[in-house]
C-alpha positions in Angstrom: 0.0 0.0 0.0 2.9 2.3 0.9 4.5 1.9 -2.6 1.2 2.8 -4.2 1.0 6.0 -2.3 4.6 6.8 -3.2 3.8 6.3 -6.9 0.9 8.6 -6.6 3.0 11.3 -4.9 5.7 11.0 -7.6 3.2 11.2 -10.3 1.7 14.3 -8.7 5.1 16.0 -8.3 6.0 15.2 -11.9 2.7 16.7 -13.2 3.2 19.8 -11.1 6.8 20.2 -12.3 5.9 19.8 -16.0 3.0 22.3 -15.6 5.4 24.9 -14.0 8.1 24.2 -16.6 5.6 24.7 -19.5 4.2 27.9 -17.9 7.8 29.3 -17.5 8.6 28.5 -21.1 5.4 30.2 -22.2 6.2 33.3 -20.2 9.8 33.5 -21.6 8.5 33.0 -25.1 5.8 35.7 -24.6 8.4 38.1 -23.2 10.7 37.4 -26.1 7.9 38.2 -28.6 7.0 41.4 -26.7 10.7 42.5 -26.9 10.9 41.8 -30.6 7.7 43.7 -31.2 9.0 46.7 -29.1 12.3 46.6 -31.1 10.4 46.6 -34.4 8.2 49.5 -33.2 11.3 51.5 -32.1 13.0 50.9 -35.5 10.0 52.1 -37.4 9.7 55.2 -35.2 13.4 55.9 -35.7 13.1 55.5 -39.5 10.2 58.0 -39.5 12.3 60.3 -37.3 15.3 60.1 -39.6 13.1 60.7 -42.7 11.6 63.7 -41.0 15.0 65.1 -40.0 16.3 64.6 -43.5 13.4 66.5 -44.9 13.9 69.3 -42.4 17.6 69.4 -43.1 16.9 69.6 -46.8 14.5 72.6 -46.2 16.9 74.3 -43.9 19.7 73.9 -46.5 17.7 75.8 -49.0 17.1 78.8 -46.7 19.4 81.7 -47.7 22.0 82.5 -45.1 23.4 85.9 -44.3 26.7 86.3 -42.6 29.4 88.9 -42.5 32.9 88.0 -41.5 36.3 89.6 -41.9 37.7 89.2 -45.3 41.2 87.7 -44.7 43.3 86.4 -47.5 45.2 83.4 -46.1 47.1 82.1 -49.0 48.8 78.7 -48.5 52.3 78.0 -49.9 52.6 77.3 -53.6 53.4 73.6 -53.2 50.4 71.6 -54.4 49.5 68.4 -52.6 47.6 66.9 -55.5 48.3 66.0 -59.0 46.6 67.6 -62.0 43.1 66.2 -62.5 40.6 65.6 -65.2 36.8 65.7 -65.2 35.1 62.4 -64.8 32.9 61.5 -67.7 29.5 60.3 -66.7 27.8 57.7 -69.1 24.7 59.1 -70.8 21.3 58.1 -69.5 19.7 58.4 -66.1 21.7 59.5 -63.1 22.3 56.5 -60.9 20.4 56.5 -57.7 21.8 55.2 -54.4 19.6 54.3 -51.5 20.6 55.7 -48.1 22.1 53.2 -45.7 19.5 51.1 -43.9 19.7 50.9 -40.1 21.4 47.6 -39.3 23.2 47.8 -36.0 21.5 47.8 -32.7 23.5 48.2 -29.5 22.8 49.3 -25.9 24.6 52.4 -24.4 23.8 53.8 -21.0 20.6 51.7 -21.0 19.4 53.0 -24.3 19.2 51.3 -27.7 21.6 52.9 -30.3 21.0 52.4 -34.0 23.7 52.9 -36.6 23.7 52.8 -40.4 25.7 50.3 -42.3 28.1 53.0 -43.3 28.7 54.3 -39.8 29.1 50.8 -38.3 31.5 49.7 -41.0 33.6 52.9 -40.5 33.8 52.0 -36.8 35.0 48.5 -37.7 38.0 50.2 -39.4 38.7 52.2 -36.3 37.1 55.5 -37.5 35.3 57.2 -34.7 34.9 60.7 -36.2 35.4 62.9 -39.3 37.5 66.0 -39.6 37.3 69.4 -41.3 39.9 72.2 -41.1 39.0 75.9 -41.3 40.1 79.4 -40.4 39.4 80.6 -36.9 37.3 83.4 -38.3 34.8 80.8 -39.7 34.3 78.9 -36.4 31.5 81.0 -34.9 29.4 80.8 -38.1 30.1 77.0 -38.4 28.9 76.4 -34.8 25.7 78.2 -35.6 24.9 77.2 -39.1 27.0 74.1 -39.7 29.5 73.1 -42.4 28.6 73.9 -46.0 30.1 73.2 -49.4 32.7 75.5 -51.0 30.0 76.7 -53.4 27.8 77.9 -50.5 30.7 79.2 -48.4 31.7 81.7 -51.0 28.5 83.7 -51.0 28.5 84.0 -47.2 32.1 85.2 -47.2 33.8 82.6 -45.1 37.6 82.8 -45.1 38.9 80.3 -47.7 42.1 78.4 -46.8 42.0 76.1 -49.8 44.4 76.2 -52.8 42.5 78.1 -55.6 44.0 75.8 -58.3 42.8 72.7 -56.4 39.3 74.2 -56.0 39.1 74.7 -59.8 39.9 71.1 -60.2 37.1 70.2 -57.8 34.7 71.5 -60.3 34.6 68.0 -61.8 31.6 65.7 -61.3 31.4 62.8 -59.0 30.5 59.5 -60.7 27.9 58.5 -58.1 25.3 61.3 -58.0 26.7 63.4 -60.9 27.2 66.5 -58.8 30.2 68.9 -58.7 32.7 67.8 -56.1 32.7 71.4 -54.7 28.9 71.0 -54.0 29.7 68.6 -51.2 30.8 69.5 -47.6 34.3 67.9 -47.5 35.6 66.0 -44.5 38.8 64.0 -44.0 39.2 60.5 -42.4 42.6 61.5 -41.0 43.3 65.2 -40.1 47.1 64.9 -39.9 47.5 64.9 -43.6 49.4 66.8 -46.3 46.9 69.6 -46.4 47.4 70.3 -42.7 51.2 70.0 -43.1 51.2 72.5 -46.0 49.5 75.0 -43.7 51.7 74.4 -40.6 53.1 77.9 -40.6 49.6 79.2 -40.3 48.5 76.7 -37.7 47.7 79.3 -35.0 44.9 80.6 -37.2 43.5 77.2 -38.0 40.9 75.2 -36.2 40.2 71.5 -36.7 36.5 70.6 -36.5 35.7 67.1 -35.1 32.4 65.7 -36.4 30.3 62.8 -35.1 29.8 59.9 -37.5 26.0 60.1 -37.2 26.1 63.1 -39.5 26.4 60.6 -42.4 22.9 59.2 -41.7 21.1 62.3 -42.9 22.4 63.0 -46.4 23.9 61.6 -49.6 27.5 60.5 -48.9 30.4 59.7 -51.2 33.8 58.6 -50.0 37.1 58.5 -51.9 40.4 56.6 -51.7 42.4 59.8 -51.9 42.2 63.6 -52.5 38.9 64.1 -54.4 40.7 66.5 -56.8 43.1 63.9 -58.1 42.6 62.1 -61.4 43.7 58.8 -59.8 41.1 59.0 -57.0 38.2 56.6 -57.1 34.7 57.4 -55.7 32.4 55.0 -53.7 29.1 55.1 -51.8 28.4 51.5 -50.9 29.6 50.7 -47.3 31.0 47.4 -48.5 33.5 49.4 -50.7 35.2 50.9 -47.7 37.6 47.9 -48.0 39.1 49.6 -51.1 40.3 52.6 -49.1 44.1 52.7 -48.4 43.8 51.8 -44.7 47.6 51.1 -44.5 48.3 54.7 -45.4 45.5 56.1 -43.3 46.6 54.2 -40.2 50.3 54.9 -40.5 52.2 57.7 -38.8 53.8 58.9 -42.0 52.4 58.9 -45.6 55.8 59.4 -47.2 56.6 55.8 -46.7 54.0 54.7 -49.3 53.8 55.1 -53.0 51.2 57.8 -53.8 50.9 58.2 -50.0 50.3 62.0 -50.2 47.1 61.6 -52.3 45.9 58.5 -50.4 46.3 60.1 -46.9 43.8 62.8 -48.0 41.0 60.3 -48.4 37.7 62.1 -48.0 34.1 61.6 -47.1 31.9 64.1 -48.9 28.5 65.0 -47.5 25.8 66.6 -49.6 24.9 69.4 -49.1 25.9 70.3 -45.6 26.6 69.1 -42.0 24.4 70.4 -39.2 26.0 72.2 -36.3 24.6 69.6 -33.9 27.0 67.0 -35.2 30.1 69.0 -34.3 31.6 67.6 -31.1 34.8 69.6 -30.6 36.9 72.3 -32.1 40.6 71.9 -31.7 43.1 74.8 -31.6 46.9 75.0 -31.7 47.1 78.3 -29.8 46.0 79.3 -26.3 45.2 82.7 -27.6 42.9 81.2 -30.3 41.2 79.1 -27.6 40.6 82.2 -25.4 39.3 84.1 -28.4 36.8 81.4 -29.1 35.7 81.2 -25.5 35.0 85.0 -25.6 32.8 84.4 -28.6 30.8 81.8 -26.8 32.3 78.7 -28.5 32.2 76.3 -25.6 33.3 73.2 -27.7 36.8 74.6 -28.3 39.8 72.7 -26.8 43.5 73.2 -26.9 45.0 70.2 -28.9 48.5 71.0 -30.1 49.3 67.3 -30.6 47.0 67.2 -33.6 48.9 69.9 -35.5 52.3 70.1 -37.2 54.8 72.5 -35.9 
């Protein structure tokens, strides 16, 4: 009789355990489904937000801007850092269209989900954490208020031009991706310690290096190059998978002179059309304490003293 009672008790315990186990599995599965649904909802909301921001940025880019700044002629030395170039011929027919990068990477930072485009996440995989733009100190206040603009748009608002005029004429060529003039893009460098900065080393106290967050690339058409965009040997890309064709050995080395065609390759660019909003600027680096103090007096609170980034 005792063994019969024992069997009944074991059967009852087994039934209860199986019931609890199934209930736990169901709760876990239900919670997993709820999390997946929440993630899909957040992705959709973010896509709508990005689309709305892109439309607003496009409208803002078309608003005429008025700015008066001192007209200073800062001419670089005559040595050119790029070879002569030629205009890229675009095949006849329709202009190719390129879809903006889809959101593919989801991570958690400070308890919040972070979404990145394929281009941004791929750049990070190559060790790129920001982009760079160099400018004259007299342009900084305008840039912190209105953002970075293309050379075409910078001329009418009278920003101080530190570029080589001969090189700018060569940048009148068309890019082979969107068939736009190269000078219609806002240019950024992958590495700021490059031949252009070296050529201007004697004027470094009047220069500022603008550090730009990578998420600026999620809002506009983007083209990247394997060298100075004005050179005839430079190739243009827009697919994130083509970042593998960039000269990472030159970009990650301390000196470009150790490589064949290193001067051109070290100036690899990421071109953003048509502008980069001021909200994407993270820091403004100076090579002079006087320059830093001057920016502070103007209310530029993102300015920092970073002589290690400059030459000389």
